[in-house]
Structures are given as C-alpha cells and as structure tokens.
N, C-alpha and C positions, 0 to 999 in steps of 0.2 A: 404809711407814714404821713401822706398828705394831709388826713384827716388829723392826725397827731400835730402835726405843724402848725393846723389852723387853730386848734384848740389853744397851743401854746402863744401863737400870737396874739388871739383874741384876749387871754388873761393878760399877756403883757400889756396890750393897749388900754384895758381897764385900769391896770396897775399903774400904769403911768399918767392916765388921765386924772385917777384919783389922786395917786401920790402919798397918801396920808401914811398907808400902812408901811412902806419902805421908810419914809422918813423918820417915823416912830420908832421903827426897829433900831435904825442907825443911832439915832440921837439917844434913845434909852443905853444902848450899847457905849456910845463915848460918854455920857454923863456920868454912868455906873463907873466904868475903869477910873475916870477922872477922879471922881470921889475918893478911891481909896487912898490915894498919898494924903490926902487930908486927914483921913481917920486912922491910918495905923502909922503915919509919919514918913519923913522924907528921905529916911536911911535908904542909902541906895543898896546896900547889902539884904535887908528886908523885902524891900520891894522886888527885888531880884529872884529872892527865894520863893516868893508866892505870885510872880507873874504869869506863870502857866497855868494855875488854877483859876486866877482871876479872870484871867482872858477867857477862859473855856467854860466857867460858870456863867460869865454874864452873856457869852454868845449863845449859851443854852438856854439861858432865860428871856433874853430878845427876840429869839426865834419864836419863842411860844407866844409872843404878843398878838402876832397876826394870825394865828393857826386858826382861831374859831371863826375866821371870815373865809377861809378858804373854799367852804362850801355853802356857806350861810347865805351871800348875798343872790348866787343863783338858786337857792331853795326858796328864796324869798320871792322873787320875781318870776318864778316858774321857768328858767332857763334849764334848771337842773334836770326836770322832767323831760324836756326836749333832748336835752343831751344823753338820756339814758334811751331815749327812743331811736337815735339815731342809728345806722347801720353799724357803724364802727363799735367794736367790743369797748363795754363801760371800763374794762381795767386799762385799756389804753389812753381812754379819756381821763380817768383819775391820772394816769401816770403824767399826763401833759399836764394838767392843772399842778401835780406836785413839782415838776420841773420848773414851770413860770415861777412858781412860789419860791422855788432856791434861787431861781435868777434875781426875783426882785427884793430878796432878804438875806439867804445866806450868802451870795456872791459878795453883795456889799459889806458884810459883816468879815468876810476873808479879806476883802480890800483893806478895811479898816484896822483889822488886827495887827498887821506890823506896825503901823504910826502908833498905836496905843502902846506897843510892847516895849518901844523906844521911851515912852513916858514912865513905864515901869522899870526900867534899866534891866531889860531882859539881855542874857549873855547872847554874843553874837553868834553862838554856834547854835543857839535855839529859834533862829528866824526862817530858817530853811523848813526844819521841821513843823514850826509852828504853821505855816502855809500848808504842809501836807496835811497835818492832821486835821485843819479846818477844811480842806478841800474833801477829805474823807468824811469827817464829820457831820458837817452842816447839811450834805444831801441825807444822810441818815435822819438828822433831826426833821426835816421835811418828810419824808417818808413815813416816819413812823408817826411822826404829827397828823399825818393826813389819815392815818387810822382811826386816831382819837377823834379827830373833827368830824370823821363820818359817824363816828359811834354816838356821838353827843349831838347829833344835828336836830334841830328842832326841839330839845331839851330845855328846860328852864335852867337858869345860872349854869349855862354850857360852859363857860370859860373855866369856871372854878372845878367843875366835871372834868373837864379835858385835862387840867394839870395833874389832878390826881391819878388820872388814867395813864398818862405818857411819862410823868415825872420819874417813876420806877424805871422804865424803859431806856431811859437818856442816861442811865447811871453808867453802864458798859463805855460809852462813848466818852464820857468823862474821864473815867478811870484810864482809859487805855490812851486818849489824847493828851491828857496831862503826863502820863508816864512816859510817851514818845517824847515830849519837850524836855522833861526832867533828865531822862536818859543823854540825849543829844549835849545838854549843857554840862552833864558829869563826865563827858567824854566815853560813853558807852554808845553802843548800838540801838538805834529806835526803831530797827526793823521788824523785830516781834510784834511790838505795839502797832506799829502801822498795818503790818500784815492782818492782823486781828480786826482792826477797823476796816480795811478792805474787803475781808471775809464777812463782817456784819454788814458792810453796805451791799455787797453780790447778793447776801441772803434777802436783804429789805429791798433791793430792786425786783427780785423775783416775787415775793409774797405780799409786801405791801400794797401794791395798786390793786391785786385781787381781793384783799381780804378789806381793802376800804371798798372796793365796788359792791361786795357782798353786805357790807353795814350800809351803803347808801340804799341799795334796793329795799333792805328792811326799811328804813327811814321812810322811805316813799310809798309803804304798802298801806 
C-alpha cells in the first residue's frame, strides 16, 4: 500500500503542477452542457427530459480527453520503464495511476454535475441518483479507459484509435446511468440500475489494472 500511495501522490503532484488536463476536462464538460439550452431551446420541460442523457454523455466524452496522456508522458520520458522494473506488481502501479486519473478528472466532473443539472432543470428527485450514478460510473470510465490507453501506447493517432476502442465499452455505463436517473425522476426504483453499475465497477476493478499491465508490457517490448 505504501508504494501504491506513492504512485498516487506522484501522479497527483504532476497533475496539479501541470493542471491543464483537469481544467480542460471540466471546461469541456461545462461548456458543452451550457450550449444545449441554446441549441434545443429554453423550455424547461424539454431540458428536464434530456438532462440525464446530456450530463452522462458529456461526462463520458469529457473523461476521454485526458485518457491518451494516462501513460504517454511516462512512456516518453522513460519513467514508465522504471515503474515496470519496480518490485511492486505492475497491476498495482497501474491501479494507482487510474485512481489518480479519476481524482483529477472524474471527481471534478461529479462535483460539477449537480450544478449543471440545475441549469438543465433536472427534477429534484434525480439529484441524489445523479451523484450516485456519477460516483459509480466515472471510475468505470477511468478503468476501462486505462486499458485502451495502454493498448494504443506509442501508436500513431492514438487518440482516435483510443476513442474507437473504448466508446463501445462505455455504452453500458451510459445506459444504466441514464436509466437510474430517469427511474428516480419517474418515481420508480433506481436500485437495479445502480446495482448493475456497481457490478460493472467491481469487475473493472478486478480486471482492468491487470489487463492494462499486460498491454503495457507488450508496448514496452
């Protein structure tokens, strides 16, 4: 755990020192959501009906903006090879980097989402479920995105290839996240949708770090 926390602290320090990735992700999220009322009109009923989908889709797209940099910077300066050679299991190192990525991108998105939900006139019953869906969904995005980032490491046009690889895998998060919010707004139980998201998150926590570690070893050979 000491090595795990050291890697998390290292990545957080680098992210805070640069700051561009986190700011870019949150700015894209805010600006995209703000543009929707201008595009579809200011009618509260219309905005309320599409609010869940708009928030989840834009959060999904925003989280992808910094994924190609998850391992790329360490790959370019040689730090990644040193991390591979450390006594700590590579899967644990990758999990630490994914956690740092979520803390600098997914967590800010989760904090900004309720504020933007007010702008989209989301029903009050959906706010708690929105936070729950974001809390379960955004870590999944970082975990699955980490696999894609490892697979395209060192490839030309890696950002485009990364999008093609992981977007289909993001669809269940989108479906069940929006479904949970819509169910709460309509007075139905959101528990089944959230349980499915929790199951996906559990599977991703177990499998994603080791799959990413295998892809990184392949990229470094």
